[in-house]
C-alpha positions as CSV (number, residue, x, y, z in Angstrom):
1,M,54.3,-23.8,5.9
2,S,52.1,-24.3,2.8
3,P,48.2,-23.8,3.7
4,G,46.3,-27.0,4.1
5,S,49.6,-28.3,5.3
6,P,49.1,-31.7,7.9
7,A,51.3,-30.0,10.1
8,I,48.7,-27.4,11.3
9,E,47.3,-27.6,14.6
10,A,48.9,-30.9,14.9
11,G,51.3,-30.2,17.5
12,G,50.7,-30.3,21.4
13,L,50.3,-27.5,23.4
14,S,51.6,-29.8,26.1
15,L,54.6,-30.5,24.7
16,L,55.9,-26.8,24.2
17,P,59.0,-26.8,26.1
18,Q,59.7,-23.8,28.6
19,D,61.1,-20.6,27.8
20,T,64.0,-21.4,30.1
21,Y,66.4,-19.1,27.9
22,D,63.6,-16.1,27.4
23,A,63.5,-16.1,23.6
24,D,61.2,-13.3,23.3
25,G,63.2,-10.8,26.0
26,D,60.1,-10.1,28.5
27,S,62.0,-11.8,31.6
28,N,59.8,-14.3,32.0
29,T,61.5,-18.0,32.0
30,A,58.2,-19.8,33.6
31,E,56.1,-19.5,30.3
32,C,55.9,-22.2,27.3
33,F,58.1,-21.2,24.7
34,P,56.3,-18.0,23.0
35,V,57.7,-18.2,19.6
36,D,58.7,-20.2,16.3
37,L,62.1,-20.7,14.8
38,D,61.6,-17.4,12.7
39,G,60.6,-15.5,16.1
40,C,57.1,-15.3,14.7
41,V,54.7,-16.2,18.1
42,R,53.9,-19.6,18.7
43,I,50.2,-21.0,18.1
44,A,49.3,-18.3,15.8
45,G,45.8,-19.6,15.4
46,A,45.0,-18.6,18.9
47,V,44.6,-15.1,18.5
48,R,41.4,-14.1,21.0
49,W,40.2,-17.6,20.5
50,A,40.1,-20.2,23.1
51,A,39.0,-23.1,20.8
52,L,41.8,-22.9,18.6
53,A,45.0,-22.8,21.3
54,I,46.8,-25.5,19.3
55,P,50.6,-25.3,17.8
56,E,51.6,-26.6,14.2
57,M,53.7,-29.6,14.4
58,G,57.4,-28.8,13.9
59,A,59.5,-25.9,14.5
60,Y,57.4,-23.3,12.3
61,E,54.3,-21.9,12.7
62,T,51.7,-20.9,9.9
63,D,51.5,-18.1,7.8
64,A,48.9,-17.2,10.0
65,A,51.3,-15.7,12.0
66,V,52.5,-12.9,9.6
67,D,50.6,-10.2,8.1
68,P,50.8,-9.2,4.5
69,G,53.7,-7.1,4.6
70,G,55.4,-10.0,5.8
71,T,56.3,-8.8,9.6
72,C,55.6,-11.0,12.5
73,H,52.8,-10.3,15.0
74,D,53.9,-9.0,18.5
75,F,53.7,-11.5,21.3
76,A,51.2,-8.6,23.1
77,D,48.8,-9.4,20.3
78,F,48.5,-12.6,21.9
79,D,48.6,-11.5,25.3
80,C,45.1,-9.9,25.8
81,D,45.0,-10.1,29.3
82,Y,48.6,-8.3,29.7
83,T,50.3,-11.3,32.4
84,E,53.3,-11.5,29.7
85,Q,52.0,-15.1,29.3
86,L,51.2,-16.6,26.0
87,D,47.2,-16.5,26.6
88,T,47.1,-20.2,25.0
89,C,49.7,-21.4,27.7
90,E,47.8,-20.2,31.2
91,G,44.4,-21.5,31.4
92,I,42.3,-19.6,28.9
93,E,38.4,-18.6,30.3
94,D,36.1,-18.8,28.2
95,C,33.0,-18.9,30.7
96,D,30.2,-18.7,28.0
97,L,31.9,-21.2,25.4
98,N,31.7,-18.8,22.4
99,G,35.2,-19.7,21.9
100,L,36.7,-16.1,22.6
101,V,38.8,-15.6,25.6
102,D,36.6,-13.8,28.5
103,L,39.3,-10.8,28.8
104,C,39.8,-10.6,25.4
105,E,35.9,-9.9,24.9
106,I,36.0,-7.8,28.0
107,I,39.2,-5.5,26.5
108,E,37.3,-5.0,23.5
109,D,33.6,-4.2,25.2
110,P,34.3,-3.1,28.8
111,G,30.5,-3.0,29.3
112,L,30.6,-6.9,29.5
113,D,32.3,-6.5,33.1
114,V,30.6,-3.8,34.8
115,D,31.3,-5.0,38.1
116,L,35.0,-5.0,37.3
117,A,35.5,-8.6,38.5
118,A,37.9,-9.3,35.6
119,G,35.2,-11.8,34.4
120,L,32.4,-11.5,32.1
121,D,29.0,-10.4,34.2
122,E,26.7,-13.3,32.6
123,C,28.7,-15.8,33.9
124,Q,28.6,-14.7,37.5
125,P,25.6,-15.8,39.8
126,R,22.5,-13.9,39.9
127,I,18.9,-13.8,41.2
128,L,16.4,-14.8,38.2
129,H,13.2,-12.5,39.2
130,G,10.4,-15.1,38.6
131,P,9.6,-16.6,35.7
132,P,6.5,-15.5,32.9
133,V,3.5,-14.2,34.7
134,G,1.1,-16.9,35.3
135,T,3.7,-19.7,35.4
136,A,4.8,-20.0,38.9
137,S,3.5,-18.3,42.2
138,F,6.1,-15.7,44.7
139,T,5.7,-18.4,47.1
140,D,7.5,-21.0,44.6
141,H,9.9,-18.5,42.7
142,A,10.5,-15.0,44.3
143,F,10.7,-11.4,42.6
144,T,11.1,-8.1,43.8
145,G,9.0,-5.8,44.5
146,Y,5.7,-7.8,45.0
147,I,4.1,-6.4,48.3
148,D,1.4,-9.2,49.9
149,P,-1.9,-7.6,49.7
150,R,-3.6,-10.5,51.5
151,M,-5.3,-10.9,55.0
152,E,-2.7,-10.7,57.8
153,S,-4.9,-12.2,60.5
154,T,-7.4,-14.9,61.4
155,D,-8.7,-13.1,64.6
156,G,-8.2,-9.5,63.8
157,I,-6.0,-9.3,66.8
158,N,-3.0,-11.0,66.0
159,V,-0.6,-10.6,62.8
160,N,-0.2,-14.3,62.3
161,L,-0.7,-14.5,58.4
162,G,1.8,-13.3,56.0
163,L,5.2,-14.6,54.5
164,D,7.9,-15.9,56.4
165,K,9.7,-17.7,54.1
166,V,10.8,-16.7,50.9
167,T,11.9,-18.8,47.8
168,I,14.8,-17.8,45.8
169,V,16.2,-19.0,42.2
170,F,19.4,-18.5,41.0
171,S,20.8,-18.8,37.5
172,K,23.1,-21.6,38.7
173,H,24.2,-23.7,41.6
174,V,25.4,-21.3,44.2
175,S,27.5,-22.2,47.6
176,A,28.6,-20.4,50.5
177,S,30.1,-16.9,50.5
178,N,33.7,-18.0,51.7
179,G,33.8,-19.7,48.0
180,T,34.5,-23.3,49.5
181,N,31.5,-25.0,48.1
182,E,30.0,-25.4,51.2
183,P,26.0,-25.7,51.8
184,L,24.2,-22.2,52.4
185,E,23.6,-20.9,55.5
186,P,21.9,-18.3,57.0
187,W,25.1,-15.5,57.4
188,D,25.0,-16.0,53.7
189,F,22.5,-13.7,52.7
190,I,21.9,-10.0,54.4
191,V,18.3,-9.2,55.5
192,T,17.6,-5.1,55.5
193,A,14.1,-3.4,56.4
194,T,12.8,0.1,56.1
195,G,11.8,-0.4,59.7
196,T,13.1,-1.5,62.9
197,D,11.8,-4.8,63.0
198,V,13.9,-6.8,61.0
199,P,13.4,-10.5,60.4
200,K,16.2,-12.9,61.0
201,I,17.0,-15.9,58.7
202,T,16.4,-19.5,60.6
203,L,17.4,-21.9,58.3
204,V,18.6,-22.1,54.4
205,D,17.2,-25.1,52.5
206,D,19.2,-25.2,49.5
207,S,18.3,-29.2,48.6
208,A,17.0,-28.2,45.5
209,N,20.0,-25.5,44.7
210,P,19.9,-23.5,42.8
211,K,16.1,-22.9,44.2
212,V,17.1,-21.8,47.8
213,V,13.9,-21.3,50.6
214,L,14.9,-19.1,53.2
215,Y,13.0,-19.3,56.7
216,F,12.2,-16.1,59.2
217,D,12.1,-16.4,62.2
218,R,8.5,-14.1,61.7
219,I,6.2,-12.9,59.7
220,I,7.8,-9.8,57.4
221,P,6.4,-6.5,59.1
222,L,3.4,-4.6,57.9
223,R,3.9,-1.5,55.8
224,D,7.6,-2.2,55.6
225,W,10.1,-3.2,53.0
226,V,12.4,-6.2,53.8
227,T,15.7,-6.4,51.3
228,I,17.4,-10.1,50.8
229,Q,20.5,-9.6,49.7
230,A,22.5,-12.5,48.5
231,D,26.3,-12.7,49.3
232,V,27.5,-16.3,47.5
233,Y,29.2,-17.8,45.1
234,S,28.8,-20.6,42.1
235,T,29.8,-23.8,43.0
236,E,30.9,-24.7,39.9
237,D,34.0,-21.7,39.4
238,S,33.9,-20.0,42.3
239,K,32.5,-16.2,41.0
240,E,30.9,-14.1,43.3
241,V,27.2,-13.5,43.0
242,F,26.8,-10.2,40.3
243,R,26.5,-6.9,41.9
244,L,25.5,-3.7,40.1
245,P,28.2,-0.9,40.3
246,L,28.3,2.6,41.7
247,G,26.3,4.6,39.2
248,Y,25.5,1.9,37.1
249,G,21.8,2.8,34.7
250,G,22.6,6.1,36.8
251,T,21.2,5.1,40.2
252,C,23.0,2.5,41.5
253,D,24.5,3.3,44.7
254,A,28.1,1.6,46.1
255,N,26.0,-1.4,47.7
256,G,24.7,-2.3,44.6
257,N,21.0,-0.9,45.1
258,C,19.4,1.0,42.2
259,G,16.1,1.5,43.6
260,P,12.4,1.0,42.5
261,G,11.4,-1.0,39.9
262,K,14.9,-2.5,39.3
263,Q,15.5,-6.3,39.3
264,E,18.9,-6.4,40.6
265,P,21.3,-9.1,40.4
266,D,21.6,-9.7,44.0
267,R,18.8,-9.2,46.0
268,I,14.9,-9.1,46.1
269,D,12.9,-6.6,48.0
270,V,9.1,-7.6,49.1
271,G,6.6,-5.7,51.3
272,Y,3.8,-6.2,53.0
273,L,0.5,-4.4,52.8
274,P,-3.1,-5.5,53.4
275,A,-5.7,-5.0,50.4
276,D,-2.9,-3.2,48.0
277,V,-4.4,-5.3,45.1
278,D,-2.7,-3.1,42.6
279,Q,0.6,-3.4,44.2
280,D,0.7,0.8,44.0
281,G,1.9,1.1,48.3
282,V,-1.6,2.8,49.2
283,V,-5.0,1.2,49.8
284,G,-7.9,2.8,48.2
285,P,-10.7,2.6,45.6
286,F,-8.8,1.2,42.8
287,D,-7.6,-2.0,44.7
288,L,-11.4,-3.1,44.5
289,L,-11.4,-2.0,40.9
290,K,-8.6,-4.1,39.9
291,F,-9.6,-6.9,42.3
292,R,-12.7,-7.4,40.0
293,Q,-10.3,-7.0,36.3
294,Y,-8.0,-9.3,37.6
295,V,-10.8,-11.7,38.4
296,N,-12.5,-11.2,35.1
297,G,-9.5,-11.1,33.4
298,V,-9.6,-7.6,32.0
299,V,-6.0,-6.9,32.9
300,K,-3.2,-9.3,34.5
301,P,-1.4,-8.4,37.8
302,P,1.1,-5.7,37.3
303,A,4.1,-7.6,38.5
304,M,4.7,-11.3,37.7
305,G,3.1,-14.5,39.6
306,V,-0.1,-16.0,39.2
307,P,-3.4,-14.9,40.1
308,N,-3.3,-16.3,43.5
309,D,-0.8,-14.0,44.6
310,Y,-3.1,-10.8,43.8
311,I,-6.7,-11.8,45.0
312,D,-6.6,-14.9,46.8
313,M,-7.3,-12.7,50.0
314,N,-8.3,-15.3,52.4
315,R,-5.2,-17.2,51.7
316,N,-7.0,-20.6,50.9
317,G,-5.2,-21.5,47.4
318,T,-8.5,-20.7,45.7
319,N,-9.7,-17.4,44.1
320,G,-12.6,-15.9,42.0
321,V,-10.8,-17.3,38.9
322,D,-10.8,-20.9,39.9
323,D,-13.6,-23.5,39.3
324,P,-15.6,-23.4,41.5
325,P,-14.6,-20.0,42.2
326,D,-14.1,-18.6,46.2
327,V,-16.6,-16.0,46.3
328,F,-15.3,-14.9,49.5
329,D,-12.1,-13.2,48.6
330,L,-14.0,-10.0,47.3
331,L,-15.7,-10.3,51.0
332,V,-12.1,-10.6,52.8
333,L,-10.9,-7.7,50.5
334,R,-14.0,-5.1,51.5
335,Q,-13.2,-6.5,55.3
336,L,-9.8,-5.6,55.2
337,V,-10.5,-2.0,53.5
338,N,-12.8,-1.1,55.9
339,G,-11.1,-2.4,59.0
340,V,-13.8,-5.5,59.8
341,S,-12.4,-7.3,62.4
342,P,-11.8,-10.5,61.7
343,P,-10.1,-10.8,59.6
344,A,-8.7,-6.8,59.6
345,T,-6.1,-5.8,62.5
346,Q,-7.1,-2.1,61.4
347,V,-8.6,0.1,58.6
348,W,-6.5,0.0,55.8
349,N,-7.9,2.4,53.3
350,G,-5.9,5.3,53.2
351,L,-2.5,3.6,54.4
352,G,0.3,3.1,52.5
353,M,3.8,1.5,52.9
354,N,5.7,3.4,55.5
355,E,8.3,4.2,52.9
356,P,9.3,3.7,49.2
357,Q,10.9,0.8,47.6
358,P,14.5,0.4,48.4
């Protein structure tokens, strides 16, 4: 077929007959007809390109199916997923819409599918760990590694203040772990803790999906880390949530836990330590220093979120940065450090998290 022929890519994929007599000798008679009249592979322009899966009109494919030496391309060149069926005839997946067959991309670069799910990692749903610093609070958009440093009590006896819900934002709309596109339920999330007091999820609000709010049956425990792991699927294509594999980055275990400081795509870790303003897991003099620095804008908080996440010690929604400023936050911080009741239930100076971040 001559270059520029109007017959090039003017055919119809649905018009290719079935390979009833096994023209290519691969014992697969259920595939669409794989070769042209010369025995060269059909749909020559479809080599690794999902966007060009169109046969030529007529009995012959373009010379693109023949290399400079005059030899026809082998069928395997167009069957990158090794299913013995022409890629263009089996519903090619191109989830990132770059025109390349996903499986072909993975064959050429296995790093695009580190969890070995036979799909591009970037197309699987994942947790988005907070927006840029200063644009949303932890309450509105959770991120891993946050330690709630604010007051824990109104009476100095009962722990009646703290996080009893977490808002997780996913990269795409997600649904139940059974892959049936049903609304999310508490059992679609796994909650663990470094201590024995493990809160349970009682309600899931996915009305603003992919923003999902999880409600606990109690405030998360003091000095412990709570891990919320998602077991969900994307609604549009039932892809499972992305989970880092064993050994990834040299730290991940078989359950996808990669250790402190890592933003794992399927979970978040959140802790509770009153007066731990600098988020180092221990209460000490530097927390008072960091408080002043955050209020005066000398430095930014160490993680994501907004200033209120770190310096709104009395949880009233205002802090030393606001106008008018809340002068009581520094007082409350001093009370927490020194154990003045209320609001402190104990002396927090010198205390730390019971365990390192998972």
